[in-house]
PDB file of N, H, CA, C and O in Angstrom:
ATOM      1  N   MET A   1     -83.340 -30.930 -79.930  1.00  0.00           N
ATOM      2  CA  MET A   1     -82.201 -31.793 -79.695  1.00  0.00           C
ATOM      3  C   MET A   1     -81.518 -32.167 -81.014  1.00  0.00           C
ATOM      4  O   MET A   1     -80.297 -32.308 -81.087  1.00  0.00           O
ATOM      5  N   LYS A   2     -82.345 -32.320 -82.049  1.00  0.00           N
ATOM      6  H   LYS A   2     -83.336 -32.205 -81.989  1.00  0.00           H
ATOM      7  CA  LYS A   2     -81.799 -32.696 -83.341  1.00  0.00           C
ATOM      8  C   LYS A   2     -80.896 -31.595 -83.894  1.00  0.00           C
ATOM      9  O   LYS A   2     -79.871 -31.888 -84.509  1.00  0.00           O
ATOM     10  N   THR A   3     -81.266 -30.335 -83.681  1.00  0.00           N
ATOM     11  H   THR A   3     -82.099 -30.097 -83.182  1.00  0.00           H
ATOM     12  CA  THR A   3     -80.434 -29.236 -84.177  1.00  0.00           C
ATOM     13  C   THR A   3     -79.104 -29.168 -83.444  1.00  0.00           C
ATOM     14  O   THR A   3     -78.092 -28.787 -84.033  1.00  0.00           O
ATOM     15  N   ILE A   4     -79.095 -29.529 -82.176  1.00  0.00           N
ATOM     16  H   ILE A   4     -79.917 -29.838 -81.698  1.00  0.00           H
ATOM     17  CA  ILE A   4     -77.834 -29.540 -81.419  1.00  0.00           C
ATOM     18  C   ILE A   4     -76.904 -30.610 -81.970  1.00  0.00           C
ATOM     19  O   ILE A   4     -75.709 -30.370 -82.141  1.00  0.00           O
ATOM     20  N   ILE A   5     -77.444 -31.782 -82.247  1.00  0.00           N
ATOM     21  H   ILE A   5     -78.415 -31.977 -82.108  1.00  0.00           H
ATOM     22  CA  ILE A   5     -76.626 -32.872 -82.790  1.00  0.00           C
ATOM     23  C   ILE A   5     -76.115 -32.501 -84.180  1.00  0.00           C
ATOM     24  O   ILE A   5     -74.959 -32.769 -84.510  1.00  0.00           O
ATOM     25  N   THR A   6     -76.971 -31.887 -84.991  1.00  0.00           N
ATOM     26  H   THR A   6     -77.909 -31.669 -84.722  1.00  0.00           H
ATOM     27  CA  THR A   6     -76.548 -31.465 -86.329  1.00  0.00           C
ATOM     28  C   THR A   6     -75.446 -30.420 -86.245  1.00  0.00           C
ATOM     29  O   THR A   6     -74.469 -30.482 -86.992  1.00  0.00           O
ATOM     30  N   ALA A   7     -75.597 -29.470 -85.345  1.00  0.00           N
ATOM     31  H   ALA A   7     -76.390 -29.420 -84.738  1.00  0.00           H
ATOM     32  CA  ALA A   7     -74.568 -28.439 -85.182  1.00  0.00           C
ATOM     33  C   ALA A   7     -73.261 -29.047 -84.687  1.00  0.00           C
ATOM     34  O   ALA A   7     -72.181 -28.638 -85.114  1.00  0.00           O
ATOM     35  N   GLN A   8     -73.359 -30.022 -83.786  1.00  0.00           N
ATOM     36  H   GLN A   8     -74.236 -30.354 -83.440  1.00  0.00           H
ATOM     37  CA  GLN A   8     -72.157 -30.675 -83.271  1.00  0.00           C
ATOM     38  C   GLN A   8     -71.448 -31.440 -84.382  1.00  0.00           C
ATOM     39  O   GLN A   8     -70.221 -31.390 -84.474  1.00  0.00           O
ATOM     40  N   ARG A   9     -72.179 -32.133 -85.210  1.00  0.00           N
ATOM     41  H   ARG A   9     -73.176 -32.174 -85.136  1.00  0.00           H
ATOM     42  CA  ARG A   9     -71.566 -32.874 -86.316  1.00  0.00           C
ATOM     43  C   ARG A   9     -70.920 -31.928 -87.322  1.00  0.00           C
ATOM     44  O   ARG A   9     -69.841 -32.210 -87.844  1.00  0.00           O
ATOM     45  N   ARG A  10     -71.585 -30.802 -87.593  1.00  0.00           N
ATOM     46  H   ARG A  10     -72.461 -30.573 -87.168  1.00  0.00           H
ATOM     47  CA  ARG A  10     -71.028 -29.813 -88.502  1.00  0.00           C
ATOM     48  C   ARG A  10     -69.721 -29.250 -87.944  1.00  0.00           C
ATOM     49  O   ARG A  10     -68.752 -29.068 -88.681  1.00  0.00           O
ATOM     50  N   LEU A  11     -69.698 -28.977 -86.647  1.00  0.00           N
ATOM     51  H   LEU A  11     -70.485 -29.124 -86.048  1.00  0.00           H
ATOM     52  CA  LEU A  11     -68.490 -28.474 -86.007  1.00  0.00           C
ATOM     53  C   LEU A  11     -67.376 -29.512 -86.048  1.00  0.00           C
ATOM     54  O   LEU A  11     -66.219 -29.176 -86.303  1.00  0.00           O
ATOM     55  N   GLU A  12     -67.720 -30.770 -85.797  1.00  0.00           N
ATOM     56  H   GLU A  12     -68.659 -31.043 -85.589  1.00  0.00           H
ATOM     57  CA  GLU A  12     -66.713 -31.837 -85.854  1.00  0.00           C
ATOM     58  C   GLU A  12     -66.113 -31.947 -87.251  1.00  0.00           C
ATOM     59  O   GLU A  12     -64.899 -32.087 -87.395  1.00  0.00           O
ATOM     60  N   ARG A  13     -66.958 -31.886 -88.284  1.00  0.00           N
ATOM     61  H   ARG A  13     -67.944 -31.773 -88.167  1.00  0.00           H
ATOM     62  CA  ARG A  13     -66.449 -31.955 -89.653  1.00  0.00           C
ATOM     63  C   ARG A  13     -65.533 -30.783 -89.973  1.00  0.00           C
ATOM     64  O   ARG A  13     -64.489 -30.947 -90.604  1.00  0.00           O
ATOM     65  N   LYS A  14     -65.938 -29.600 -89.529  1.00  0.00           N
ATOM     66  H   LYS A  14     -66.786 -29.466 -89.017  1.00  0.00           H
ATOM     67  CA  LYS A  14     -65.120 -28.416 -89.793  1.00  0.00           C
ATOM     68  C   LYS A  14     -63.773 -28.520 -89.079  1.00  0.00           C
ATOM     69  O   LYS A  14     -62.737 -28.196 -89.660  1.00  0.00           O
ATOM     70  N   LEU A  15     -63.782 -28.966 -87.833  1.00  0.00           N
ATOM     71  H   LEU A  15     -64.624 -29.229 -87.361  1.00  0.00           H
ATOM     72  CA  LEU A  15     -62.530 -29.125 -87.091  1.00  0.00           C
ATOM     73  C   LEU A  15     -61.625 -30.168 -87.734  1.00  0.00           C
ATOM     74  O   LEU A  15     -60.418 -29.957 -87.852  1.00  0.00           O
ATOM     75  N   LEU A  16     -62.198 -31.284 -88.147  1.00  0.00           N
ATOM     76  H   LEU A  16     -63.178 -31.456 -88.051  1.00  0.00           H
ATOM     77  CA  LEU A  16     -61.398 -32.326 -88.784  1.00  0.00           C
ATOM     78  C   LEU A  16     -60.832 -31.857 -90.118  1.00  0.00           C
ATOM     79  O   LEU A  16     -59.688 -32.169 -90.448  1.00  0.00           O
ATOM     80  N   THR A  17     -61.612 -31.121 -90.879  1.00  0.00           N
ATOM     81  H   THR A  17     -62.541 -30.867 -90.611  1.00  0.00           H
ATOM     82  CA  THR A  17     -61.124 -30.594 -92.156  1.00  0.00           C
ATOM     83  C   THR A  17     -59.981 -29.613 -91.936  1.00  0.00           C
ATOM     84  O   THR A  17     -58.975 -29.653 -92.644  1.00  0.00           O
ATOM     85  N   THR A  18     -60.139 -28.732 -90.954  1.00  0.00           N
ATOM     86  H   THR A  18     -60.956 -28.699 -90.379  1.00  0.00           H
ATOM     87  CA  THR A  18     -59.084 -27.763 -90.649  1.00  0.00           C
ATOM     88  C   THR A  18     -57.828 -28.465 -90.172  1.00  0.00           C
ATOM     89  O   THR A  18     -56.725 -28.132 -90.604  1.00  0.00           O
ATOM     90  N   LEU A  19     -57.984 -29.425 -89.292  1.00  0.00           N
ATOM     91  H   LEU A  19     -58.881 -29.696 -88.941  1.00  0.00           H
ATOM     92  CA  LEU A  19     -56.835 -30.164 -88.768  1.00  0.00           C
ATOM     93  C   LEU A  19     -56.130 -30.941 -89.870  1.00  0.00           C
ATOM     94  O   LEU A  19     -54.901 -30.968 -89.919  1.00  0.00           O
ATOM     95  N   ALA A  20     -56.887 -31.565 -90.745  1.00  0.00           N
ATOM     96  H   ALA A  20     -57.886 -31.543 -90.706  1.00  0.00           H
ATOM     97  CA  ALA A  20     -56.280 -32.311 -91.849  1.00  0.00           C
ATOM     98  C   ALA A  20     -55.521 -31.377 -92.784  1.00  0.00           C
ATOM     99  O   ALA A  20     -54.462 -31.741 -93.295  1.00  0.00           O
ATOM    100  N   GLY A  21     -56.046 -30.190 -93.011  1.00  0.00           N
ATOM    101  H   GLY A  21     -56.906 -29.894 -92.596  1.00  0.00           H
ATOM    102  CA  GLY A  21     -55.355 -29.222 -93.861  1.00  0.00           C
ATOM    103  C   GLY A  21     -54.049 -28.751 -93.253  1.00  0.00           C
ATOM    104  O   GLY A  21     -53.062 -28.554 -93.963  1.00  0.00           O
ATOM    105  N   ARG A  22     -54.041 -28.571 -91.945  1.00  0.00           N
ATOM    106  H   ARG A  22     -54.842 -28.731 -91.369  1.00  0.00           H
ATOM    107  CA  ARG A  22     -52.813 -28.112 -91.286  1.00  0.00           C
ATOM    108  C   ARG A  22     -51.765 -29.215 -91.200  1.00  0.00           C
ATOM    109  O   ARG A  22     -50.569 -28.947 -91.312  1.00  0.00           O
ATOM    110  N   LEU A  23     -52.200 -30.427 -91.006  1.00  0.00           N
ATOM    111  H   LEU A  23     -53.172 -30.645 -90.915  1.00  0.00           H
ATOM    112  CA  LEU A  23     -51.254 -31.534 -90.896  1.00  0.00           C
ATOM    113  C   LEU A  23     -50.834 -32.076 -92.250  1.00  0.00           C
ATOM    114  O   LEU A  23     -49.905 -32.880 -92.335  1.00  0.00           O
ATOM    115  N   GLY A  24     -51.500 -31.651 -93.301  1.00  0.00           N
ATOM    116  H   GLY A  24     -52.254 -30.998 -93.232  1.00  0.00           H
ATOM    117  CA  GLY A  24     -51.220 -32.170 -94.629  1.00  0.00           C
ATOM    118  C   GLY A  24     -49.892 -31.732 -95.203  1.00  0.00           C
ATOM    119  O   GLY A  24     -49.461 -32.277 -96.220  1.00  0.00           O
ATOM    120  N   GLY A  25     -49.236 -30.783 -94.599  1.00  0.00           N
ATOM    121  H   GLY A  25     -49.586 -30.341 -93.773  1.00  0.00           H
ATOM    122  CA  GLY A  25     -47.944 -30.336 -95.100  1.00  0.00           C
ATOM    123  C   GLY A  25     -48.055 -29.599 -96.417  1.00  0.00           C
ATOM    124  O   GLY A  25     -47.371 -29.938 -97.383  1.00  0.00           O
ATOM    125  N   ARG A  26     -48.904 -28.606 -96.461  1.00  0.00           N
ATOM    126  H   ARG A  26     -49.460 -28.331 -95.676  1.00  0.00           H
ATOM    127  CA  ARG A  26     -49.083 -27.853 -97.697  1.00  0.00           C
ATOM    128  C   ARG A  26     -47.756 -27.250 -98.136  1.00  0.00           C
ATOM    129  O   ARG A  26     -46.902 -26.932 -97.308  1.00  0.00           O
ATOM    130  N   SER A  27     -47.594 -27.098 -99.431  1.00  0.00           N
ATOM    131  H   SER A  27     -48.287 -27.356-100.104  1.00  0.00           H
ATOM    132  CA  SER A  27     -46.328 -26.592 -99.958  1.00  0.00           C
ATOM    133  C   SER A  27     -46.283 -25.071-100.027  1.00  0.00           C
ATOM    134  O   SER A  27     -45.246 -24.514-100.389  1.00  0.00           O
ATOM    135  N   ASP A  28     -47.366 -24.382 -99.694  1.00  0.00           N
ATOM    136  H   ASP A  28     -48.208 -24.834 -99.401  1.00  0.00           H
ATOM    137  CA  ASP A  28     -47.387 -22.923 -99.792  1.00  0.00           C
ATOM    138  C   ASP A  28     -47.160 -22.256 -98.434  1.00  0.00           C
ATOM    139  O   ASP A  28     -47.813 -21.264 -98.110  1.00  0.00           O
ATOM    140  N   ARG A  29     -46.255 -22.790 -97.660  1.00  0.00           N
ATOM    141  H   ARG A  29     -45.725 -23.596 -97.923  1.00  0.00           H
ATOM    142  CA  ARG A  29     -46.027 -22.263 -96.314  1.00  0.00           C
ATOM    143  C   ARG A  29     -45.135 -21.036 -96.311  1.00  0.00           C
ATOM    144  O   ARG A  29     -44.985 -20.409 -95.262  1.00  0.00           O
ATOM    145  N   GLY A  30     -44.542 -20.667 -97.421  1.00  0.00           N
ATOM    146  H   GLY A  30     -44.664 -21.176 -98.273  1.00  0.00           H
ATOM    147  CA  GLY A  30     -43.763 -19.443 -97.486  1.00  0.00           C
ATOM    148  C   GLY A  30     -42.273 -19.695 -97.489  1.00  0.00           C
ATOM    149  O   GLY A  30     -41.794 -20.798 -97.225  1.00  0.00           O
ATOM    150  N   ASP A  31     -41.567 -18.637 -97.796  1.00  0.00           N
ATOM    151  H   ASP A  31     -41.957 -17.741 -98.011  1.00  0.00           H
ATOM    152  CA  ASP A  31     -40.118 -18.702 -97.896  1.00  0.00           C
ATOM    153  C   ASP A  31     -39.530 -18.008 -96.675  1.00  0.00           C
ATOM    154  O   ASP A  31     -39.402 -16.784 -96.656  1.00  0.00           O
ATOM    155  N   VAL A  32     -39.172 -18.785 -95.655  1.00  0.00           N
ATOM    156  H   VAL A  32     -39.276 -19.780 -95.671  1.00  0.00           H
ATOM    157  CA  VAL A  32     -38.677 -18.210 -94.405  1.00  0.00           C
ATOM    158  C   VAL A  32     -37.393 -17.424 -94.613  1.00  0.00           C
ATOM    159  O   VAL A  32     -37.311 -16.302 -94.113  1.00  0.00           O
ATOM    160  N   PRO A  33     -36.382 -17.931 -95.317  1.00  0.00           N
ATOM    161  CA  PRO A  33     -35.177 -17.122 -95.510  1.00  0.00           C
ATOM    162  C   PRO A  33     -35.458 -15.805 -96.227  1.00  0.00           C
ATOM    163  O   PRO A  33     -34.797 -14.804 -95.951  1.00  0.00           O
ATOM    164  N   GLY A  34     -36.411 -15.788 -97.127  1.00  0.00           N
ATOM    165  H   GLY A  34     -36.948 -16.601 -97.351  1.00  0.00           H
ATOM    166  CA  GLY A  34     -36.780 -14.549 -97.800  1.00  0.00           C
ATOM    167  C   GLY A  34     -37.347 -13.529 -96.831  1.00  0.00           C
ATOM    168  O   GLY A  34     -37.013 -12.346 -96.903  1.00  0.00           O
ATOM    169  N   TRP A  35     -38.208 -13.981 -95.919  1.00  0.00           N
ATOM    170  H   TRP A  35     -38.480 -14.942 -95.861  1.00  0.00           H
ATOM    171  CA  TRP A  35     -38.778 -13.069 -94.933  1.00  0.00           C
ATOM    172  C   TRP A  35     -37.717 -12.565 -93.968  1.00  0.00           C
ATOM    173  O   TRP A  35     -37.751 -11.409 -93.547  1.00  0.00           O
ATOM    174  N   VAL A  36     -36.782 -13.430 -93.619  1.00  0.00           N
ATOM    175  H   VAL A  36     -36.755 -14.370 -93.961  1.00  0.00           H
ATOM    176  CA  VAL A  36     -35.698 -12.996 -92.735  1.00  0.00           C
ATOM    177  C   VAL A  36     -34.869 -11.926 -93.429  1.00  0.00           C
ATOM    178  O   VAL A  36     -34.507 -10.924 -92.812  1.00  0.00           O
ATOM    179  N   LEU A  37     -34.567 -12.127 -94.696  1.00  0.00           N
ATOM    180  H   LEU A  37     -34.860 -12.940 -95.197  1.00  0.00           H
ATOM    181  CA  LEU A  37     -33.786 -11.150 -95.450  1.00  0.00           C
ATOM    182  C   LEU A  37     -34.527  -9.816 -95.551  1.00  0.00           C
ATOM    183  O   LEU A  37     -33.921  -8.758 -95.380  1.00  0.00           O
ATOM    184  N   ILE A  38     -35.815  -9.858 -95.822  1.00  0.00           N
ATOM    185  H   ILE A  38     -36.308 -10.717 -95.960  1.00  0.00           H
ATOM    186  CA  ILE A  38     -36.600  -8.627 -95.909  1.00  0.00           C
ATOM    187  C   ILE A  38     -36.606  -7.899 -94.569  1.00  0.00           C
ATOM    188  O   ILE A  38     -36.487  -6.674 -94.530  1.00  0.00           O
ATOM    189  N   THR A  39     -36.743  -8.638 -93.475  1.00  0.00           N
ATOM    190  H   THR A  39     -36.839  -9.633 -93.507  1.00  0.00           H
ATOM    191  CA  THR A  39     -36.754  -8.017 -92.150  1.00  0.00           C
ATOM    192  C   THR A  39     -35.422  -7.367 -91.831  1.00  0.00           C
ATOM    193  O   THR A  39     -35.383  -6.251 -91.313  1.00  0.00           O
ATOM    194  N   ILE A  40     -34.334  -8.051 -92.134  1.00  0.00           N
ATOM    195  H   ILE A  40     -34.365  -8.957 -92.555  1.00  0.00           H
ATOM    196  CA  ILE A  40     -33.006  -7.491 -91.860  1.00  0.00           C
ATOM    197  C   ILE A  40     -32.749  -6.264 -92.729  1.00  0.00           C
ATOM    198  O   ILE A  40     -32.198  -5.272 -92.251  1.00  0.00           O
ATOM    199  N   MET A  41     -33.139  -6.322 -93.993  1.00  0.00           N
ATOM    200  H   MET A  41     -33.586  -7.127 -94.381  1.00  0.00           H
ATOM    201  CA  MET A  41     -32.939  -5.167 -94.872  1.00  0.00           C
ATOM    202  C   MET A  41     -33.779  -3.971 -94.415  1.00  0.00           C
ATOM    203  O   MET A  41     -33.317  -2.832 -94.477  1.00  0.00           O
ATOM    204  N   THR A  42     -34.997  -4.221 -93.962  1.00  0.00           N
ATOM    205  H   THR A  42     -35.372  -5.146 -93.912  1.00  0.00           H
ATOM    206  CA  THR A  42     -35.837  -3.136 -93.463  1.00  0.00           C
ATOM    207  C   THR A  42     -35.228  -2.506 -92.222  1.00  0.00           C
ATOM    208  O   THR A  42     -35.211  -1.282 -92.085  1.00  0.00           O
ATOM    209  N   ALA A  43     -34.727  -3.339 -91.318  1.00  0.00           N
ATOM    210  H   ALA A  43     -34.741  -4.332 -91.429  1.00  0.00           H
ATOM    211  CA  ALA A  43     -34.079  -2.805 -90.118  1.00  0.00           C
ATOM    212  C   ALA A  43     -32.848  -1.990 -90.490  1.00  0.00           C
ATOM    213  O   ALA A  43     -32.585  -0.957 -89.875  1.00  0.00           O
ATOM    214  N   GLY A  44     -32.097  -2.434 -91.476  1.00  0.00           N
ATOM    215  H   GLY A  44     -32.310  -3.274 -91.976  1.00  0.00           H
ATOM    216  CA  GLY A  44     -30.925  -1.682 -91.925  1.00  0.00           C
ATOM    217  C   GLY A  44     -31.300  -0.342 -92.526  1.00  0.00           C
ATOM    218  O   GLY A  44     -30.639   0.663 -92.263  1.00  0.00           O
ATOM    219  N   LEU A  45     -32.356  -0.315 -93.332  1.00  0.00           N
ATOM    220  H   LEU A  45     -32.893  -1.132 -93.545  1.00  0.00           H
ATOM    221  CA  LEU A  45     -32.809   0.952 -93.917  1.00  0.00           C
ATOM    222  C   LEU A  45     -33.289   1.929 -92.849  1.00  0.00           C
ATOM    223  O   LEU A  45     -32.987   3.121 -92.915  1.00  0.00           O
ATOM    224  N   VAL A  46     -34.030   1.431 -91.870  1.00  0.00           N
ATOM    225  H   VAL A  46     -34.275   0.463 -91.816  1.00  0.00           H
ATOM    226  CA  VAL A  46     -34.506   2.298 -90.793  1.00  0.00           C
ATOM    227  C   VAL A  46     -33.332   2.851 -90.004  1.00  0.00           C
ATOM    228  O   VAL A  46     -33.321   4.031 -89.655  1.00  0.00           O
ATOM    229  N   THR A  47     -32.341   2.009 -89.719  1.00  0.00           N
ATOM    230  H   THR A  47     -32.350   1.050 -90.003  1.00  0.00           H
ATOM    231  CA  THR A  47     -31.160   2.461 -88.983  1.00  0.00           C
ATOM    232  C   THR A  47     -30.396   3.515 -89.774  1.00  0.00           C
ATOM    233  O   THR A  47     -29.966   4.522 -89.210  1.00  0.00           O
ATOM    234  N   ALA A  48     -30.224   3.295 -91.064  1.00  0.00           N
ATOM    235  H   ALA A  48     -30.572   2.478 -91.522  1.00  0.00           H
ATOM    236  CA  ALA A  48     -29.500   4.264 -91.892  1.00  0.00           C
ATOM    237  C   ALA A  48     -30.251   5.591 -91.973  1.00  0.00           C
ATOM    238  O   ALA A  48     -29.643   6.655 -91.853  1.00  0.00           O
ATOM    239  N   LEU A  49     -31.564   5.534 -92.175  1.00  0.00           N
ATOM    240  H   LEU A  49     -32.057   4.669 -92.272  1.00  0.00           H
ATOM    241  CA  LEU A  49     -32.345   6.771 -92.225  1.00  0.00           C
ATOM    242  C   LEU A  49     -32.322   7.502 -90.886  1.00  0.00           C
ATOM    243  O   LEU A  49     -32.247   8.730 -90.844  1.00  0.00           O
ATOM    244  N   TRP A  50     -32.388   6.748 -89.801  1.00  0.00           N
ATOM    245  H   TRP A  50     -32.449   5.751 -89.835  1.00  0.00           H
ATOM    246  CA  TRP A  50     -32.356   7.370 -88.479  1.00  0.00           C
ATOM    247  C   TRP A  50     -31.002   8.028 -88.222  1.00  0.00           C
ATOM    248  O   TRP A  50     -30.938   9.094 -87.608  1.00  0.00           O
ATOM    249  N   ALA A  51     -29.926   7.406 -88.682  1.00  0.00           N
ATOM    250  H   ALA A  51     -29.978   6.541 -89.181  1.00  0.00           H
ATOM    251  CA  ALA A  51     -28.593   7.982 -88.495  1.00  0.00           C
ATOM    252  C   ALA A  51     -28.440   9.267 -89.301  1.00  0.00           C
ATOM    253  O   ALA A  51     -27.804  10.218 -88.845  1.00  0.00           O
ATOM    254  N   ILE A  52     -29.016   9.295 -90.491  1.00  0.00           N
ATOM    255  H   ILE A  52     -29.532   8.523 -90.861  1.00  0.00           H
ATOM    256  CA  ILE A  52     -28.880  10.471 -91.352  1.00  0.00           C
ATOM    257  C   ILE A  52     -29.830  11.587 -90.914  1.00  0.00           C
ATOM    258  O   ILE A  52     -29.422  12.745 -90.822  1.00  0.00           O
ATOM    259  N   ALA A  53     -31.078  11.250 -90.649  1.00  0.00           N
ATOM    260  H   ALA A  53     -31.409  10.310 -90.724  1.00  0.00           H
ATOM    261  CA  ALA A  53     -32.098  12.269 -90.403  1.00  0.00           C
ATOM    262  C   ALA A  53     -32.532  12.352 -88.949  1.00  0.00           C
ATOM    263  O   ALA A  53     -33.551  12.977 -88.656  1.00  0.00           O
ATOM    264  N   GLY A  54     -31.796  11.746 -88.031  1.00  0.00           N
ATOM    265  H   GLY A  54     -30.968  11.238 -88.268  1.00  0.00           H
ATOM    266  CA  GLY A  54     -32.186  11.740 -86.617  1.00  0.00           C
ATOM    267  C   GLY A  54     -32.373  13.115 -86.017  1.00  0.00           C
ATOM    268  O   GLY A  54     -33.429  13.384 -85.444  1.00  0.00           O
ATOM    269  N   PRO A  55     -31.385  14.005 -86.125  1.00  0.00           N
ATOM    270  CA  PRO A  55     -31.556  15.336 -85.533  1.00  0.00           C
ATOM    271  C   PRO A  55     -32.722  16.125 -86.150  1.00  0.00           C
ATOM    272  O   PRO A  55     -33.444  16.823 -85.438  1.00  0.00           O
ATOM    273  N   GLN A  56     -32.900  16.016 -87.454  1.00  0.00           N
ATOM    274  H   GLN A  56     -32.313  15.450 -88.032  1.00  0.00           H
ATOM    275  CA  GLN A  56     -34.005  16.727 -88.098  1.00  0.00           C
ATOM    276  C   GLN A  56     -35.356  16.179 -87.624  1.00  0.00           C
ATOM    277  O   GLN A  56     -36.296  16.938 -87.389  1.00  0.00           O
ATOM    278  N   LEU A  57     -35.439  14.855 -87.487  1.00  0.00           N
ATOM    279  H   LEU A  57     -34.676  14.238 -87.678  1.00  0.00           H
ATOM    280  CA  LEU A  57     -36.688  14.260 -87.009  1.00  0.00           C
ATOM    281  C   LEU A  57     -36.973  14.661 -85.569  1.00  0.00           C
ATOM    282  O   LEU A  57     -38.124  14.913 -85.210  1.00  0.00           O
ATOM    283  N   SER A  58     -35.938  14.723 -84.746  1.00  0.00           N
ATOM    284  H   SER A  58     -35.004  14.518 -85.038  1.00  0.00           H
ATOM    285  CA  SER A  58     -36.126  15.127 -83.352  1.00  0.00           C
ATOM    286  C   SER A  58     -36.605  16.569 -83.255  1.00  0.00           C
ATOM    287  O   SER A  58     -37.512  16.870 -82.478  1.00  0.00           O
ATOM    288  N   SER A  59     -36.005  17.460 -84.035  1.00  0.00           N
ATOM    289  H   SER A  59     -35.269  17.216 -84.666  1.00  0.00           H
ATOM    290  CA  SER A  59     -36.437  18.859 -83.992  1.00  0.00           C
ATOM    291  C   SER A  59     -37.841  19.018 -84.567  1.00  0.00           C
ATOM    292  O   SER A  59     -38.620  19.838 -84.080  1.00  0.00           O
ATOM    293  N   LEU A  60     -38.167  18.246 -85.590  1.00  0.00           N
ATOM    294  H   LEU A  60     -37.534  17.580 -85.986  1.00  0.00           H
ATOM    295  CA  LEU A  60     -39.511  18.291 -86.156  1.00  0.00           C
ATOM    296  C   LEU A  60     -40.541  17.851 -85.120  1.00  0.00           C
ATOM    297  O   LEU A  60     -41.597  18.469 -84.984  1.00  0.00           O
ATOM    298  N   PHE A  61     -40.228  16.785 -84.395  1.00  0.00           N
ATOM    299  H   PHE A  61     -39.371  16.283 -84.506  1.00  0.00           H
ATOM    300  CA  PHE A  61     -41.128  16.286 -83.354  1.00  0.00           C
ATOM    301  C   PHE A  61     -41.271  17.310 -82.229  1.00  0.00           C
ATOM    302  O   PHE A  61     -42.380  17.565 -81.759  1.00  0.00           O
ATOM    303  N   SER A  62     -40.164  17.891 -81.802  1.00  0.00           N
ATOM    304  H   SER A  62     -39.263  17.684 -82.184  1.00  0.00           H
ATOM    305  CA  SER A  62     -40.206  18.893 -80.724  1.00  0.00           C
ATOM    306  C   SER A  62     -41.030  20.105 -81.138  1.00  0.00           C
ATOM    307  O   SER A  62     -41.819  20.620 -80.345  1.00  0.00           O
ATOM    308  N   ASP A  63     -40.853  20.561 -82.368  1.00  0.00           N
ATOM    309  H   ASP A  63     -40.212  20.143 -83.012  1.00  0.00           H
ATOM    310  CA  ASP A  63     -41.636  21.696 -82.862  1.00  0.00           C
ATOM    311  C   ASP A  63     -43.127  21.366 -82.913  1.00  0.00           C
ATOM    312  O   ASP A  63     -43.967  22.197 -82.566  1.00  0.00           O
ATOM    313  N   ALA A  64     -43.445  20.156 -83.344  1.00  0.00           N
ATOM    314  H   ALA A  64     -42.763  19.481 -83.625  1.00  0.00           H
ATOM    315  CA  ALA A  64     -44.852  19.754 -83.436  1.00  0.00           C
ATOM    316  C   ALA A  64     -45.484  19.674 -82.051  1.00  0.00           C
ATOM    317  O   ALA A  64     -46.618  20.116 -81.864  1.00  0.00           O
ATOM    318  N   ILE A  65     -44.768  19.118 -81.084  1.00  0.00           N
ATOM    319  H   ILE A  65     -43.847  18.760 -81.236  1.00  0.00           H
ATOM    320  CA  ILE A  65     -45.304  19.000 -79.727  1.00  0.00           C
ATOM    321  C   ILE A  65     -45.451  20.374 -79.079  1.00  0.00           C
ATOM    322  O   ILE A  65     -46.439  20.631 -78.391  1.00  0.00           O
ATOM    323  N   SER A  66     -44.488  21.246 -79.292  1.00  0.00           N
ATOM    324  H   SER A  66     -43.685  21.037 -79.851  1.00  0.00           H
ATOM    325  CA  SER A  66     -44.561  22.573 -78.670  1.00  0.00           C
ATOM    326  C   SER A  66     -45.654  23.443 -79.289  1.00  0.00           C
ATOM    327  O   SER A  66     -46.122  24.387 -78.653  1.00  0.00           O
ATOM    328  N   SER A  67     -46.060  23.141 -80.505  1.00  0.00           N
ATOM    329  H   SER A  67     -45.680  22.374 -81.022  1.00  0.00           H
ATOM    330  CA  SER A  67     -47.114  23.936 -81.137  1.00  0.00           C
ATOM    331  C   SER A  67     -48.518  23.497 -80.730  1.00  0.00           C
ATOM    332  O   SER A  67     -49.492  24.182 -81.042  1.00  0.00           O
ATOM    333  N   VAL A  68     -48.633  22.367 -80.039  1.00  0.00           N
ATOM    334  H   VAL A  68     -47.842  21.811 -79.785  1.00  0.00           H
ATOM    335  CA  VAL A  68     -49.946  21.881 -79.605  1.00  0.00           C
ATOM    336  C   VAL A  68     -50.397  22.706 -78.408  1.00  0.00           C
ATOM    337  O   VAL A  68     -49.654  22.883 -77.443  1.00  0.00           O
ATOM    338  N   LYS A  69     -51.608  23.199 -78.484  1.00  0.00           N
ATOM    339  H   LYS A  69     -52.211  23.055 -79.269  1.00  0.00           H
ATOM    340  CA  LYS A  69     -52.155  24.019 -77.405  1.00  0.00           C
ATOM    341  C   LYS A  69     -53.308  23.255 -76.767  1.00  0.00           C
ATOM    342  O   LYS A  69     -54.233  22.823 -77.455  1.00  0.00           O
ATOM    343  N   GLY A  70     -53.248  23.097 -75.483  1.00  0.00           N
ATOM    344  H   GLY A  70     -52.496  23.448 -74.924  1.00  0.00           H
ATOM    345  CA  GLY A  70     -54.290  22.379 -74.753  1.00  0.00           C
ATOM    346  C   GLY A  70     -55.307  23.323 -74.142  1.00  0.00           C
ATOM    347  O   GLY A  70     -55.133  24.540 -74.201  1.00  0.00           O
ATOM    348  N   PRO A  71     -56.359  22.785 -73.558  1.00  0.00           N
ATOM    349  CA  PRO A  71     -57.412  23.621 -72.955  1.00  0.00           C
ATOM    350  C   PRO A  71     -56.946  24.312 -71.689  1.00  0.00           C
ATOM    351  O   PRO A  71     -57.714  25.047 -71.069  1.00  0.00           O
TER     352      PRO A  71
END
């Protein structure tokens, strides 16, 4: 019974420490506008590459699929 109580107290301390850390308003939460900019730029690069190399990628994929031989 003593080990159960000890484990429960340890869990309570860990939960309280975690909760206090999350509610403490840490300053290292990240730069949201920076991540938004990176995401938009990545989407733009993918769109541009797809527009330029779309037909070549499609033919490459078709050739790869047609070369696969099944049992």
